[in-house]
C-alpha positions as CSV (number, residue, x, y, z in Angstrom):
1,X,-85.7,125.3,315.1
2,X,-87.4,127.8,317.3
3,X,-86.2,128.1,320.9
4,X,-89.0,128.6,323.4
5,X,-89.2,129.0,327.1
6,X,-89.8,126.0,329.4
7,X,-93.1,124.4,330.3
8,X,-94.1,124.9,333.9
9,X,-96.8,123.3,335.9
10,X,-98.4,120.4,334.0
11,X,-97.7,118.5,330.9
12,X,-99.8,118.2,327.8
13,X,-101.7,115.1,328.6
14,X,-101.5,115.5,332.3
15,X,-98.1,113.8,332.2
16,X,-95.4,114.2,334.9
17,X,-93.8,117.5,334.2
18,X,-90.1,117.4,333.7
19,X,-89.2,120.2,336.1
20,X,-85.5,120.8,336.9
21,X,-86.1,120.0,340.5
22,X,-87.7,117.2,342.4
23,X,-89.0,113.7,341.8
24,X,-92.3,111.9,341.4
25,X,-94.8,113.0,344.0
26,X,-92.3,115.1,345.9
27,X,-90.6,112.0,347.3
28,X,-87.5,112.4,349.4
29,X,-84.5,110.2,349.8
30,X,-82.0,110.8,352.5
31,X,-79.4,108.1,351.9
32,X,-78.6,108.6,348.2
33,X,-75.9,110.7,346.5
34,X,-76.8,113.9,344.8
35,X,-77.5,113.7,341.1
36,X,-74.7,114.6,338.7
37,X,-75.0,117.9,336.8
38,X,-75.5,117.2,333.1
39,X,-72.5,118.4,331.1
40,X,-71.4,118.0,327.5
41,X,-68.7,115.4,326.8
42,X,-65.2,116.4,325.9
43,X,-65.6,115.0,322.4
44,X,-67.7,118.0,321.3
45,X,-64.6,120.1,321.8
46,X,-62.3,117.7,320.1
47,X,-63.4,114.8,317.9
48,X,-66.8,116.2,317.0
49,X,-66.0,119.9,317.2
50,X,-67.4,120.4,313.6
51,X,-70.9,119.3,314.6
52,X,-73.5,122.0,314.5
53,X,-74.6,123.5,317.8
54,X,-77.5,121.7,319.6
55,X,-80.9,123.3,319.5
56,X,-84.2,123.1,321.4
57,X,-87.7,123.1,319.9
58,X,-91.1,123.1,321.7
59,X,-94.1,121.8,319.7
60,X,-97.7,122.2,320.8
61,X,-99.4,118.9,320.0
62,X,-100.3,115.4,320.9
63,X,-97.9,112.6,321.6
64,X,-99.7,110.4,319.2
65,X,-99.4,112.7,316.2
66,X,-96.1,114.6,316.2
67,X,-95.1,116.9,313.4
68,X,-91.6,115.3,312.9
69,X,-90.1,113.5,310.0
70,X,-89.5,109.8,309.9
71,X,-86.2,108.6,311.3
72,X,-85.4,112.0,312.9
73,X,-84.8,111.2,316.6
74,X,-82.3,109.0,318.4
75,X,-83.9,108.7,321.8
76,X,-87.3,109.2,323.5
77,X,-87.2,109.9,327.2
78,X,-90.5,110.6,328.8
79,X,-93.0,110.0,331.6
80,X,-96.6,109.9,330.4
81,X,-99.4,110.6,332.9
82,X,-100.1,107.7,335.1
83,X,-103.5,105.9,334.9
84,X,-106.2,107.5,337.0
85,X,-103.8,109.6,339.0
86,X,-104.7,113.2,338.1
87,X,-107.2,114.9,335.8
88,X,-105.7,118.1,334.5
89,X,-108.7,119.1,332.5
90,X,-106.9,119.2,329.2
91,X,-108.8,118.0,326.1
92,X,-107.2,114.9,324.6
93,X,-105.2,114.1,327.7
94,X,-104.0,110.6,328.4
95,X,-104.5,109.0,331.8
96,X,-108.2,109.3,332.5
97,X,-109.4,106.4,330.3
98,X,-112.2,104.2,331.6
99,X,-110.2,101.0,331.8
100,X,-106.5,100.0,332.1
101,X,-106.8,98.5,328.6
102,X,-107.9,101.7,327.1
103,X,-105.0,103.5,328.8
104,X,-102.5,101.0,327.5
105,X,-104.1,101.2,324.0
106,X,-103.5,105.0,324.1
107,X,-99.8,104.5,325.0
108,X,-99.5,101.9,322.2
109,X,-100.7,104.6,319.8
110,X,-97.9,106.8,321.2
111,X,-95.4,104.1,320.7
112,X,-96.4,103.6,317.1
113,X,-95.8,107.2,316.4
114,X,-92.5,107.2,318.2
115,X,-91.3,104.2,316.2
116,X,-92.0,106.2,313.0
117,X,-89.9,109.1,314.3
118,X,-87.0,107.1,315.8
119,X,-84.0,106.1,313.7
120,X,-83.6,102.4,313.4
121,X,-80.9,102.5,316.1
122,X,-83.2,104.4,318.5
123,X,-84.6,103.6,321.9
124,X,-87.4,104.6,324.2
125,X,-87.0,105.1,328.0
126,X,-90.6,105.1,329.4
127,X,-91.1,106.1,333.0
128,X,-94.3,104.5,334.3
129,X,-95.9,103.7,337.6
130,X,-98.7,101.4,338.7
131,X,-102.2,102.4,340.1
132,X,-104.5,100.8,342.6
133,X,-108.0,100.1,341.1
134,X,-110.6,98.6,343.4
135,X,-107.9,97.9,346.0
136,X,-105.7,96.0,343.6
137,X,-102.7,97.1,341.6
138,X,-103.8,97.3,338.0
139,X,-100.5,95.9,336.7
140,X,-100.0,98.8,334.3
141,X,-96.2,98.4,333.6
142,X,-96.6,94.7,332.8
143,X,-99.6,95.4,330.6
144,X,-97.6,98.0,328.7
145,X,-94.7,95.6,328.3
146,X,-96.9,92.8,327.0
147,X,-98.7,95.1,324.6
148,X,-95.4,96.5,323.3
149,X,-94.0,93.0,322.7
150,X,-97.1,92.0,320.8
151,X,-96.6,95.1,318.7
152,X,-93.1,94.1,317.8
153,X,-91.1,96.1,320.3
154,X,-88.2,94.6,322.2
155,X,-88.3,95.1,326.0
156,X,-84.6,95.3,326.8
157,X,-84.8,96.3,330.4
158,X,-87.3,96.9,333.2
159,X,-85.2,99.4,335.3
160,X,-86.3,99.9,338.9
161,X,-86.2,103.5,340.1
162,X,-85.8,102.8,343.8
163,X,-86.6,105.4,346.5
164,X,-85.6,105.1,350.1
165,X,-88.3,107.5,351.2
166,X,-91.4,109.2,350.0
167,X,-94.8,110.7,350.8
168,X,-96.7,108.9,353.6
169,X,-99.5,106.6,352.4
170,X,-102.7,106.1,354.4
171,X,-103.0,102.3,353.8
172,X,-102.6,100.2,356.9
173,X,-102.7,96.7,355.2
174,X,-100.0,97.0,352.6
175,X,-96.5,98.5,352.2
176,X,-95.9,101.9,350.9
177,X,-94.8,102.1,347.3
178,X,-91.1,103.1,347.0
179,X,-90.3,102.4,343.4
180,X,-91.3,103.1,339.8
181,X,-90.4,101.6,336.4
182,X,-88.3,102.8,333.5
183,X,-89.0,100.5,330.6
184,X,-86.3,100.4,327.9
185,X,-87.8,99.5,324.5
186,X,-86.2,99.3,321.1
187,X,-87.7,98.6,317.6
188,X,-84.7,96.5,316.6
189,X,-82.0,94.5,318.1
190,X,-79.1,96.5,316.7
191,X,-79.7,99.8,318.6
192,X,-77.1,102.3,319.7
193,X,-76.0,101.6,323.3
194,X,-72.9,103.0,325.1
195,X,-72.6,100.7,328.2
196,X,-68.9,101.5,328.5
197,X,-69.4,105.3,328.6
198,X,-72.3,104.9,331.0
199,X,-70.4,102.6,333.4
200,X,-67.4,104.9,333.4
201,X,-69.7,107.7,334.5
202,X,-71.9,106.1,337.1
203,X,-69.3,103.5,338.4
204,X,-70.2,100.2,340.1
205,X,-68.5,97.9,337.6
206,X,-68.6,97.2,333.9
207,X,-72.4,96.7,334.0
208,X,-73.9,98.7,336.9
209,X,-77.2,96.9,336.9
210,X,-80.9,97.7,336.4
211,X,-81.7,99.4,339.8
212,X,-81.4,103.1,339.8
213,X,-81.2,104.7,343.2
214,X,-81.6,108.4,342.4
215,X,-81.6,111.2,344.9
216,X,-84.4,113.7,344.1
217,X,-83.8,117.3,343.4
218,X,-85.6,119.8,345.6
219,X,-88.9,120.8,343.9
220,X,-90.1,124.4,344.4
221,X,-92.4,124.3,341.4
222,X,-96.1,124.1,341.2
223,X,-96.3,120.7,339.5
224,X,-97.2,117.7,341.7
225,X,-95.3,115.1,339.7
226,X,-91.8,116.4,338.7
227,X,-89.4,114.3,336.7
228,X,-85.7,114.1,337.8
229,X,-82.8,115.2,335.6
230,X,-80.8,112.1,336.6
231,X,-83.1,109.7,334.9
232,X,-82.8,111.7,331.7
233,X,-79.0,112.0,332.1
234,X,-78.6,108.3,332.4
235,X,-80.9,107.5,329.5
236,X,-78.9,109.9,327.3
237,X,-75.6,108.4,328.4
238,X,-76.8,105.0,327.5
239,X,-78.8,105.4,324.3
240,X,-78.3,108.8,322.6
241,X,-75.3,109.1,320.3
242,X,-73.1,112.2,320.5
243,X,-73.4,112.6,316.7
244,X,-75.0,110.8,313.7
245,X,-74.1,110.9,310.0
246,X,-76.2,113.6,308.3
247,X,-76.5,111.5,305.1
248,X,-77.5,108.0,306.4
249,X,-78.3,108.6,310.1
250,X,-75.8,106.1,311.4
251,X,-74.5,106.9,314.9
252,X,-70.9,107.2,315.8
253,X,-70.3,104.4,318.2
254,X,-67.4,104.2,320.7
255,X,-64.5,101.8,320.0
256,X,-63.1,100.3,323.2
257,X,-59.9,98.4,323.8
258,X,-58.4,96.7,326.8
259,X,-55.0,98.1,328.1
260,X,-52.4,96.6,330.4
261,X,-53.2,99.1,333.1
262,X,-54.3,97.8,336.5
263,X,-55.5,99.5,339.6
264,X,-52.3,99.8,341.9
265,X,-54.5,100.4,345.0
266,X,-55.5,96.7,344.9
267,X,-52.8,94.5,346.4
268,X,-53.4,91.6,343.9
269,X,-53.1,94.0,341.0
270,X,-50.0,95.7,342.4
271,X,-48.3,92.3,342.8
272,X,-49.3,91.3,339.3
273,X,-47.6,94.5,337.9
274,X,-44.5,93.8,340.0
275,X,-44.2,90.2,338.6
276,X,-44.8,91.4,335.1
277,X,-42.0,94.0,335.4
278,X,-39.6,91.5,336.9
279,X,-40.2,89.0,334.1
280,X,-40.0,91.8,331.5
281,X,-43.3,90.9,330.0
282,X,-44.1,92.8,326.8
283,X,-47.5,94.3,325.8
284,X,-47.8,91.4,323.5
285,X,-47.6,89.0,326.4
286,X,-50.3,90.9,328.2
287,X,-52.5,91.0,325.1
288,X,-52.0,87.2,324.7
289,X,-53.2,86.7,328.3
290,X,-56.3,88.8,327.6
291,X,-56.9,86.9,324.3
292,X,-56.8,83.5,326.0
293,X,-58.2,84.5,329.4
294,X,-58.6,81.5,331.7
295,X,-59.5,79.2,328.8
296,X,-56.4,77.1,329.2
297,X,-56.3,77.2,333.0
298,X,-57.4,74.2,335.0
299,X,-61.0,73.0,334.6
300,X,-61.7,75.6,331.9
301,X,-59.4,73.8,329.4
302,X,-61.7,70.7,329.7
303,X,-65.2,72.3,329.8
304,X,-65.2,75.7,328.0
305,X,-66.3,75.8,324.4
306,X,-63.8,77.3,322.0
307,X,-60.6,76.7,324.1
308,X,-57.4,76.3,322.2
309,X,-58.6,78.3,319.2
310,X,-56.1,81.1,319.5
311,X,-53.1,81.3,317.2
312,X,-50.1,79.2,318.2
313,X,-48.0,82.3,318.7
314,X,-50.6,83.8,321.0
315,X,-50.8,80.6,323.0
316,X,-47.1,80.5,323.4
317,X,-46.9,84.1,324.6
318,X,-49.7,83.5,327.0
319,X,-48.0,80.4,328.4
320,X,-44.8,82.4,329.0
321,X,-46.7,85.2,330.8
322,X,-48.8,82.8,332.9
323,X,-45.7,80.9,334.0
324,X,-44.1,84.1,335.2
325,X,-47.2,85.5,336.8
326,X,-48.7,82.3,338.3
327,X,-52.3,82.9,339.5
328,X,-51.8,86.6,339.3
329,X,-52.2,86.4,335.5
330,X,-56.0,86.7,336.0
331,X,-55.5,90.3,337.1
332,X,-54.6,91.3,333.5
333,X,-57.9,89.8,332.2
334,X,-59.6,92.6,334.1
335,X,-57.3,95.4,333.0
336,X,-58.8,98.8,332.3
337,X,-60.4,99.6,329.0
338,X,-60.1,102.9,327.1
339,X,-61.8,104.6,324.2
340,X,-59.6,104.3,321.1
341,X,-61.9,105.9,318.6
342,X,-65.4,106.0,317.0
343,X,-67.0,104.0,314.3
344,X,-67.8,105.4,310.9
345,X,-70.2,104.6,308.2
346,X,-70.2,103.8,304.4
347,X,-70.6,107.6,303.7
348,X,-66.9,108.1,304.4
349,X,-64.8,110.0,306.9
350,X,-65.6,113.3,305.3
351,X,-69.4,112.9,305.6
352,X,-71.0,115.7,307.8
353,X,-72.6,114.7,311.1
354,X,-75.1,116.3,313.5
355,X,-75.9,116.1,317.2
356,X,-78.0,113.3,318.6
357,X,-81.7,114.2,319.0
358,X,-83.7,113.6,322.2
359,X,-87.5,113.7,322.1
360,X,-89.8,114.1,325.1
361,X,-93.5,113.7,323.9
362,X,-94.8,114.6,327.4
363,X,-92.3,117.4,328.0
364,X,-93.9,119.2,330.9
365,X,-91.6,121.9,332.2
366,X,-88.8,120.8,329.9
367,X,-86.3,118.9,332.1
368,X,-85.6,116.4,329.3
369,X,-84.9,119.3,326.9
370,X,-82.7,121.1,329.4
371,X,-80.8,118.0,330.2
372,X,-80.3,117.0,326.6
373,X,-79.1,120.6,325.7
374,X,-76.7,120.6,328.7
375,X,-75.2,117.3,327.4
376,X,-74.7,118.7,323.9
377,X,-77.7,117.0,322.3
378,X,-80.6,118.6,320.5
379,X,-83.9,118.5,322.4
380,X,-87.4,118.4,321.1
381,X,-90.5,118.6,323.4
382,X,-94.2,118.1,322.7
383,X,-97.1,119.1,324.9
384,X,-100.8,119.7,324.6
385,X,-100.7,122.5,327.0
386,X,-97.4,124.3,327.0
387,X,-96.8,126.6,330.0
388,X,-93.5,128.4,329.7
389,X,-91.5,131.0,331.5
390,X,-88.7,133.4,330.6
391,X,-85.9,131.3,332.0
392,X,-86.1,128.5,329.4
393,X,-84.4,130.5,326.6
394,X,-81.3,131.2,328.7
395,X,-80.5,127.5,329.2
396,X,-78.2,128.0,332.2
397,X,-76.9,124.9,333.7
398,X,-79.1,125.2,336.7
399,X,-82.3,127.1,335.6
400,X,-84.9,128.1,338.0
401,X,-88.5,127.5,336.8
402,X,-90.8,128.5,339.5
403,X,-89.9,131.3,341.8
């Protein structure tokens, strides 16, 4: 693949550029944490050290007809031009259609092409916003979702990109818009998804939720609608595998197991560990607690489906442990989980593998590609009107696009 410099300014179809700095419409937030710097995971230096180095490729073309093979990408992360927002004067651009329906139809043509390119386990993270037409919201995100469902896509999440601040709006009879949408679509139900890895990174529990409060990066570039790295980083954490089998395209998925480790800073957890030590409970006791959970405790024994189905030995160990721990046994049902390995495929352990591939069909200044590369994945960008500079080829961790 040929490595080319980054796109600067505008995207191919007038899309939001993916500049390394800034957010949509230059919006500013003052109460949010700074975005995390994209970095490659440790597994590329250990478990998957034999995988080929990631590459970057820029293609001049239309998002509806991309020169890529079938089943060749793992994730699409992109922000197409919003309906009736800006006319960039590029022939073939999306966003200036006469009606919302025509605009949505154009995006459906894109999705058809992206489905061809995606592996069966792939996903699309589509950043879209709404538009006022004749003093009413046009309902663009909802129209896209409905059309995608009718075309066979699964809408897995409507993620809210929330912003505490933003550019002032002149309207005096409605509230200023402070959010956009990131629609997660998949062609099939058995797609790659690393919720554990994502939650370990962003925090806020085992399932952090569908509201992303993202601090913008300062935008010194010329483009009016920059795309933040943090959105790309989160999408990659969730839905782009580290590596896939070169023969069959199956992604390596994380194997997770629960441990007996608790958080000693929590008084209840600390007391549970003390009681377990005093009673000389074994790892088998703790595993039995985790296998039965609260299914034989109180009301759950009477109302939960499937109670009493654990092996007799497991039930006996769990009973011993719960007698020693009392109500503190529940702490061990929330013990920490750890990665214990990665799934394989029918091609065997010796089958070669390659880096996961991220595609941005409206690549703009190349933030998606930069972020993917920084995280150890291969990045491919498409744009009708590439505008590049000399900094793209270097791929430093914090490239400057527009001096």
